[in-house]
C-alpha positions in Angstrom: 49.3 105.5 148.4 48.5 101.9 147.5 51.3 99.3 147.4 50.9 96.3 145.2 52.3 93.0 146.7 55.4 91.6 145.1 54.3 88.9 142.6 57.7 87.2 142.3 60.9 86.7 144.1 63.8 89.1 144.3 67.0 87.2 143.9 70.4 88.6 144.3 73.8 87.1 144.6 77.2 88.2 145.9 80.6 86.7 146.5 84.2 87.6 147.4 87.4 85.8 146.6 90.7 86.8 147.9 94.4 85.8 148.2 96.7 86.7 151.1 100.5 86.5 151.0 101.7 86.6 154.6 105.2 87.8 155.5 105.8 89.1 151.9 108.8 91.4 152.1 109.0 91.4 155.9 107.8 89.2 158.8 104.4 90.4 159.9 103.6 92.0 156.5 100.5 90.9 154.5 99.8 91.5 150.8 96.1 91.0 149.9 94.3 90.8 146.5 90.5 90.7 146.6 87.7 90.4 144.0 84.1 91.2 145.0 80.7 91.2 143.4 78.8 93.1 146.2 75.3 92.6 144.7 74.2 91.2 141.4 70.4 91.3 140.9 69.4 88.1 139.2 65.6 88.5 139.3 63.1 91.2 140.5 65.1 94.3 139.4 61.8 96.2 138.9 61.2 96.1 142.7 64.2 98.2 143.6 63.4 101.9 144.1 66.3 103.0 141.9 65.6 100.4 139.4 68.5 98.2 140.5 70.8 99.5 137.7 70.6 98.9 134.0 71.7 95.3 133.9 75.4 95.9 134.7 77.2 94.0 137.4 79.2 96.0 139.9 82.7 94.6 140.3 85.4 95.6 142.8 89.1 94.8 142.8 91.3 95.6 145.8 95.0 95.4 146.3 96.4 96.2 149.7 99.6 95.7 151.7 100.0 95.8 155.5 103.6 96.7 156.3 104.8 97.0 159.9 107.5 99.7 160.4 108.0 99.0 164.1 106.3 97.0 166.8 103.8 99.9 167.3 103.5 101.5 163.8 102.4 100.1 160.5 101.3 101.5 157.1 98.7 100.0 154.9 98.4 101.4 151.3 95.5 100.2 149.3 94.1 100.7 145.8 90.5 99.9 144.7 89.0 99.7 141.3 85.1 99.7 141.0 83.5 99.1 137.7 79.8 99.6 136.9 79.0 101.4 140.1 75.5 100.8 141.4 75.0 98.1 138.7 74.9 100.7 135.9 77.0 99.9 132.8 77.1 103.5 131.8 78.6 104.8 135.1 82.3 105.4 134.8 84.7 103.4 136.8 85.9 104.6 140.2 89.6 104.5 141.3 90.5 105.0 144.9 93.9 105.0 146.5 94.5 105.5 150.2 97.3 105.3 152.8 96.4 104.3 156.3 98.7 104.4 159.4 98.0 102.0 162.3 99.3 102.8 165.7 99.3 100.1 168.4 99.4 101.0 172.1 
């Protein structure tokens, strides 16, 4: 197997922006909204084994809420929306909901 050297740069970018609302509804609670672009391939897509997608940009939106029930127990529901998974426009969106319990000892 002969590998050709890369003749140009591979450029990617990513960013995350979020808002937090402390003590929303109860002291110690935290509401969070987050928007993420995990990896957008700007240049050099052909060098990715899977092709780096078809030009789409994967986007993630998260809404979560940390709610303490007692000093030792909290619940944290969250909802995620992921569009253009793996940077493919033709991939359907992904919707995830979860409920996490946190125990402090």
